[in-house]
C-alpha positions in Angstrom: 11.6 -5.3 2.5 10.0 -2.2 3.9 6.3 -1.5 3.1 5.7 1.9 1.5 2.8 3.9 0.1 2.2 6.9 -2.1 -0.9 8.6 -3.4 -0.7 9.1 -7.1 -3.6 10.9 -8.6 -6.6 9.5 -6.7 -5.0 6.1 -6.0 -2.9 4.9 -3.1 -0.1 2.7 -4.4 1.6 0.2 -2.2 5.0 -1.5 -2.7 7.8 -3.2 -0.7 11.3 -1.7 -1.0 14.8 -2.9 -0.3 17.6 -0.4 -0.3 20.6 -1.0 -2.5 22.7 0.2 -5.4 22.6 0.1 -9.2 19.7 0.3 -11.5 16.4 -0.2 -9.6 14.8 -3.6 -10.0 11.0 -3.5 -10.1 9.1 -6.8 -9.5 5.5 -7.1 -10.6 3.3 -10.0 -9.5 0.1 -11.6 -11.1 -3.1 -13.3 -10.0 -3.9 -14.5 -7.3 -0.8 -13.1 -5.7 0.8 -9.8 -4.4 4.3 -8.6 -3.8 4.6 -11.5 -1.3 5.1 -13.7 -4.5 8.8 -12.5 -4.4 9.4 -13.3 -0.7 12.0 -16.0 -1.5 13.6 -14.0 -4.4 14.3 -10.7 -2.7 16.6 -12.1 0.0 18.8 -13.3 -2.8 19.1 -9.8 -4.3 20.9 -8.2 -1.4 22.8 -5.2 -2.5 20.4 -4.1 -5.1 17.6 -1.6 -4.8 14.5 -3.7 -5.2 10.9 -2.5 -5.4 8.0 -5.0 -5.4 5.0 -3.2 -6.9 1.5 -4.1 -5.8 -1.1 -3.9 -8.5 -4.3 -1.9 -7.6 -7.0 -4.4 -6.7 -4.6 -7.1 -5.4 -3.1 -7.9 -2.1 -3.5 -5.2 0.5 -4.6 -2.9 -2.4 -7.8 -4.9 -3.0 -10.0 -2.2 -1.5 -8.4 0.4 -3.8 -9.6 -1.6 -6.8 -13.3 -1.5 -5.9 -14.2 1.4 -8.2 -11.2 1.6 -10.4 -10.0 0.1 -13.7 -7.7 -2.8 -12.7 -7.1 -4.1 -16.2 -3.5 -5.1 -17.2 -3.4 -2.1 -19.5 -4.4 0.3 -16.6 -1.8 -1.4 -14.3 0.9 -0.6 -16.9 -0.1 3.0 -16.9 -0.2 3.1 -13.1 3.3 1.5 -13.0 4.7 4.2 -15.2 3.0 7.0 -13.1 4.5 5.4 -9.9 8.0 5.3 -11.4 7.6 9.0 -12.4 6.5 9.8 -8.8 9.6 8.1 -7.4 11.8 9.9 -9.9 12.9 6.6 -11.4 13.6 7.3 -15.1 14.9 3.8 -15.9 14.5 0.4 -14.2 14.9 -3.3 -14.7 11.3 -4.5 -15.1 10.6 -8.1 -13.9 7.1 -9.6 -14.3 5.4 -12.9 -13.5 1.9 -14.0 -14.8 -0.2 -10.8 -15.2 2.9 -8.9 -14.2 4.7 -10.1 -17.3 2.0 -8.4 -19.3 2.2 -5.2 -17.2 6.0 -4.9 -17.7 6.1 -5.5 -21.4 3.2 -3.2 -22.1 4.9 -0.5 -20.0 8.2 -1.1 -21.9 6.5 -0.8 -25.3 4.6 2.4 -24.2 7.8 4.0 -22.9 10.9 2.2 -24.0 13.2 4.6 -22.2 12.0 3.4 -18.8 13.0 -0.2 -19.5 16.7 -0.6 -18.8 16.2 -4.4 -18.9 13.3 -6.8 -19.0 12.7 -10.2 -17.4 9.5 -12.2 -17.9 8.9 -15.5 -16.2 5.8 -17.5 -17.1 4.0 -14.2 -18.0 1.0 -13.5 -20.1 1.5 -12.2 -23.6 0.0 -12.3 -27.1 -3.1 -14.5 -27.0 -1.9 -16.7 -24.1 -4.6 -15.8 -21.7 -7.0 -15.7 -19.8 -6.6 -19.4 -19.0 -9.6 -21.8 -19.1 -10.0 -21.9 -15.3 -10.1 -18.1 -15.1 -12.5 -17.9 -18.0 -14.8 -20.3 -16.1 -14.4 -18.3 -13.0 -15.4 -15.1 -14.9 -18.5 -16.8 -16.3 -19.4 -17.8 -12.7 -18.5 -14.4 -11.3 -22.0 -13.4 -10.1 -21.8 -16.5 -7.9 -18.1 -16.1 -7.1 -18.7 -12.5 -6.0 -21.0 -13.7 -3.2 -18.6 -16.3 -1.8 -17.2 -15.6 1.7 -13.4 -15.9 1.8 -13.5 -19.3 3.5 -15.4 -20.7 0.5 -12.9 -19.2 -1.9 -10.0 -20.9 -0.2 -10.5 -24.3 -1.8 -10.5 -22.7 -5.2 -7.3 -20.9 -4.5 -5.8 -24.1 -3.1 -6.6 -26.0 -6.4 -5.2 -23.2 -8.5 -2.0 -23.0 -6.5 -1.6 -26.8 -6.4 -1.8 -27.0 -10.2 0.6 -24.2 -10.6 3.4 -25.4 -8.3 5.8 -28.3 -8.9 6.4 -28.6 -5.1 3.4 -29.4 -3.0 5.0 -28.1 0.2 5.5 -24.7 -1.5 2.0 -24.7 -2.8 0.7 -25.1 0.7 2.9 -22.3 2.0 1.8 -20.1 -0.9 -1.9 -20.7 0.0 -1.3 -19.6 3.5 0.3 -16.4 2.2 -1.9 -15.5 -0.7 -5.3 -16.4 0.9 -4.8 -13.7 3.6 -5.6 -10.6 1.5 -8.8 -12.2 0.3 -9.7 -13.1 3.8 -9.2 -9.5 4.9 -10.7 -7.8 1.9 -13.8 -9.3 0.5 -13.2 -12.9 -0.5 -15.0 -13.8 -3.6 -16.0 -10.2 -4.5 -12.3 -9.3 -4.8 -11.6 -12.3 -7.0 -14.6 -11.6 -9.2 -13.4 -8.0 -9.8 -10.0 -9.3 -10.7 -11.1 -11.9 -13.2 -13.7 -9.6 -14.8 -10.9 -7.1 -15.5 -8.9 -9.4 -17.7 -8.9 -8.6 -21.4 -6.6 -10.3 -23.9 -6.8 -7.2 -26.1 -4.5 -5.5 -23.6 -1.6 -7.7 -24.8 -2.8 -8.2 -28.4 -2.6 -4.4 -28.8 1.1 -4.4 -28.3 2.0 -7.9 -29.6 3.4 -6.6 -32.9 5.6 -4.0 -31.0 7.3 -6.5 -28.7 10.1 -7.0 -31.3 10.8 -3.3 -31.0 12.3 -4.1 -27.6 15.0 -6.4 -29.1 18.4 -5.1 -28.3 17.5 -4.3 -24.7 19.1 -6.5 -22.1 16.4 -9.2 -21.5 15.8 -12.6 -20.0 13.0 -15.0 -20.5 12.8 -17.7 -17.8 10.1 -20.3 -18.0 8.9 -23.3 -16.1 8.3 -25.5 -19.1 5.7 -27.8 -17.4 3.4 -24.8 -16.9 -0.2 -25.8 -17.7 -1.3 -22.1 -17.5 1.2 -20.2 -19.6 2.6 -22.6 -22.1 6.3 -22.7 -22.9 5.6 -21.9 -26.6 4.7 -18.3 -25.5 8.0 -18.1 -23.6 9.8 -19.1 -26.8 7.9 -16.5 -28.7 8.9 -13.8 -26.3 12.5 -15.0 -26.6 12.4 -14.9 -30.4 10.9 -11.4 -30.4 13.4 -10.1 -27.9 16.4 -11.8 -29.6 17.4 -13.9 -26.6 17.5 -17.6 -25.6 14.8 -18.8 -23.2 16.1 -20.2 -19.9 14.2 -23.4 -19.4 13.2 -24.7 -15.9 12.6 -28.3 -16.7 9.8 -29.7 -14.6 9.0 -26.2 -13.4 5.4 -25.1 -13.5 3.8 -21.7 -13.2 4.8 -20.1 -9.9 8.5 -20.0 -10.6 9.4 -17.2 -8.1 8.1 -19.5 -5.3 9.2 -22.9 -6.6 12.6 -21.8 -8.1 13.6 -18.5 -6.4 17.3 -19.4 -6.8 17.0 -19.6 -10.6 14.9 -16.4 -10.8 17.3 -14.5 -8.6 20.4 -15.7 -10.5 18.8 -14.5 -13.8 17.8 -11.1 -12.3 21.3 -10.6 -10.9 22.8 -11.6 -14.3 20.5 -9.1 -16.0 21.4 -6.3 -13.5 25.1 -7.0 -14.1 24.6 -6.6 -17.8 22.6 -3.4 -17.4 25.0 -1.8 -14.9 28.2 -2.9 -16.7 27.4 -2.9 -20.4 30.0 -4.4 -22.8 31.6 -1.7 -25.0 
């Protein structure tokens, strides 16, 4: 994956890109992650054009979020503007956690851009913010003053609870801690949690069924304590598909189960690129 940047409006957008054929596949991460969330998925998508979008205010784009709206709703608008900039009229949109909210909001706002949709353990409806994030938001004045090293145990606890494989959780901590260490520690996390507003997804909740008929996949770690399986089932009903269950899987499915996620993305891409008459 090659790092790329573009200035769109007054914001520098970062992403990772892999060359390939077919309908572009756009991957969108959540909190507290970055495009590195997909590091074990993208090698399994060889041959496809893949773009892992970095939300403003996250990862190496943490500094760009300092004085900007980094809500899920704003990220959806930024995603659409970025696709326009790249000349991508239609893409397969894949989202995890907050990224699940970003992609389905973008799809509702501009259905033509969504050639296919995959959500894995993503936010939607009234499923979020989760209690630990609400607590962090209440404590944000204190969190914002934490040096990165003091934030690390909080990230470790969050990642351990969200993974079903402890070894992967430890690797994920090494990866996802680094942007916070480089870009402001607790202040970055405080900005992120303070930007979260359930009204962003509630505003489009009754329009999700309008996407039914588009190629779609819902893939869910059903042991997730953060985004409960009932919300995955609701997405599946609204989109007219059957949810792919990852039994025993928790929240961070792209890290714990990259093989499953990649298989479902490839299956979706095949359906998009070779539609049945």
